[in-house]
N, C-alpha and C positions, 0 to 999 in steps of 0.2 A: 154489222156484224157478220162473219166468215161462217160458209155452215156447212160440216165436214161431205164430203163424199159421195158418202154413205144418206144423208137424206136430202138429197140435191134431187131435186129431179133429173128423168132421163128420156131426153125424148126421139123416137126409133120413127121413121116414118115406115108404113107399110112396103115398100120396095124394099125398105135395107133388110126387116125381118124376114121377108121372101129369098131373099140374098143369103142368109147368113144362114137361115136353113137347105135353103139348095147345096150350098158347099157343104156343110158336113151331111148332107144326102149324102153326097156323092162320095164325103172321104169314107164315111161309116162302107160306103158300098163295095169297097176295095177289100175292105176287111170279109166282110160279105161270102163277094166271090175268094178269097184264102180260102176261106173257112169251109166252101165246096170242093174245091180243090182236095185238100186232103178227106173231104166226106167222103170223094170219090175213091180216093188214095185205100182206105182203109175199105170201103162196101167191095173193090175187086178182090183185093187177099182176103177177104171173107169168100168172097163166093171160087175164087180158085181153092180152095181149102173144101171145102162143100165139095168141086164138081171135085177134085183131082183126088182127095184125100179122106175124102168123107169124115172131116170133123171138123169143127166149128167151134173156133177158139176165139170165139168174141156174143157176148152174150146181147147187149146190145151200143147204143154209139149217140153221144146227146150232144146238140152246141147251141150258141149264141153266137152272138157278137150285143157288147154291152149295150148298152141304153145309153141316148145323148144325159139323164141325170144322173146314169150310174157314172160316164164318164166324167162328168163336169167334179162329180162327185170325188173321183180319185186323183183328178190333177189341182184343185185344192187342196185334197191332207199332202198331196205333194209338192205342195207348192209352185206347181209349174207356171212359164208362161200362158197362154190359152192360143198361143198361132197352133194351125197344125203341123207344123214341122218341131215342130217340139214333142208336142203330142206324139205325133209318128217315131221319134229316134227314144222318148225315155217309156215309152208305155207300150207293152209286147203282148198284153195278153186284152188287147178289144175283142181279139174272134180268138175262141176258145171249142176247141172237141175232148169229149172225154169219148174214153173208149172201155164198158168196162169186160171186164173177160171172167172165166170160167177159173183159172185157178194163175198162182201168180206167175210161172214159166211162161203161160202165155202171152202176160204183160210185158215180159220182156224180151219176148218171141215178137211181138210186133210192133212194139221200139225200135228193132234191129232191122226188121225187112221192114219198116218205111221210111228213117233213114238214113239207109245205105241207096235209096232210091237218087238218081245221079241227081235229078233238077230238085234235091231237097236238102238245105244248109240247115246247120244244127247250129242255133247258139248258145241257148245254154242249155244245160240239162241239173236235173235236183229231184237224185232221188231218195224219194222220202220209204222209200220201203226198206231199201238197206239199211235208211239211216232215219227213221219215226220221229218226227215233231215230236219234243218234249211231254205235247196232250195227246200222242198216241196216234197222229193222224199218219198213216201211210195211203202212198200214190209217187205214182212217175212220172213227172213233170219235164217235159222239153216244149224250149219256143223253137221252131224250124223256120224258116223263111223257104215259103215260095214262090214261083214266077204266074203271074196275073196279064193273062195279055188283054188290054184292051185295045179301042179306037187306034185309042193317042198311041199307042204302044207299050209296049210291056212294063211293070210295078213291081218289086218283089215285098210280098206281103208276109208281115212275123203269124205267125197261128200258137199257140197256147195250145197240147197236149198231153192230154194226162191221159193214163192209161192205170188200169184198177182194177180187185177183184170184186166181186158181189159181195161179197163179207166186207170190204173197206168199204164200199162207196154206200152200204146200207149205214155201216158207222160214223162215217163224213156227214149221212144228211141226218142222220138224230145230231150231233152235235149241232149243225149248224141252227135245226132249226131251237136245240137247247140258245144258246148261244143269242138268235132272234128273239126268243120270248124276253128273258132275260137283261137285255139291251147290253148283252157283253159283260154283265159283273153277273158271270155264274158262282153262287154258294161253291164253297171250297167240298164239300160235301160230295156236292154232284160232279165236279171237277176227277177229282177221286174213281169217282165211281166211273167215268168215261174214261178214265185211264182202264181198268180194269175190264173192262169191256172191248177194249180197243184189245187189247192184251188177248183174252176168250175169242176175237176176231181174225187174228193171227194165228191162233191154236188153229183156230176151226181149219184156216186156210192149209196150212201144211197137215192134219190130220184128212184132210177130201181130195188133197192131191195125191197123197201115198197111199189112198183106195183108188185115185184113178189111175195109179201107176200099177196096182197086184193088177188090176180090172184090166185094163187096156196096152201094159207095155210106158212106152217111155213115147208118146205124141212126135220128142223131136225126132226121133227117126225118120220122119217124112222130110227132111230138111233138108238141105246141101250144110256139109260137115262145116262147125264154124261162127255157122249162125245166131247160133243160142246161146244167150246169155239168163246161166245158172246160179 
């Protein structure tokens, strides 16, 4: 009787397991270094704003590298071959940095300042602030590529960077928790409430930015002409 592959026993030696583990760790390490490069660039911009302009456009920064389990799940879902070359080519959000800003204009401003740096290559941009997703999600996504200099030579690493306001981040966090609780089968009424909450968050962003401009003027005046996207 022929035994299906899924039911066959696969014997792997301890040495083979260690080799696979070490290869995966080396692979993910490049993405961690790429993530750190972006974090450093963002940190420099934040410190410059604070010391030179007495203004901080960044509320907080978070980052992550996908866990092995999360990476395997995405490879499986996308139906990709599991070799590292294929993963490198088709999955560009293994490393991610999220920049939460005070105002929408700050999100665009930081996007411009980061992506105009000579060693940053922009691969893709998805502007969900100007064009929100159907469920109300808003954020500015960009995949950039940065050089990482290893002992074996330089490699270029893709990193996903998300720019959003506090209100956008709060809404996205709530939406994620709701989808997790209902295993992505969210009741229609709750989806409608989420959409309304997204519209409320957007209105709050606009109102807070107007108040900020009335009190402090346009913070864009501290930057060189042509940098800001409003």
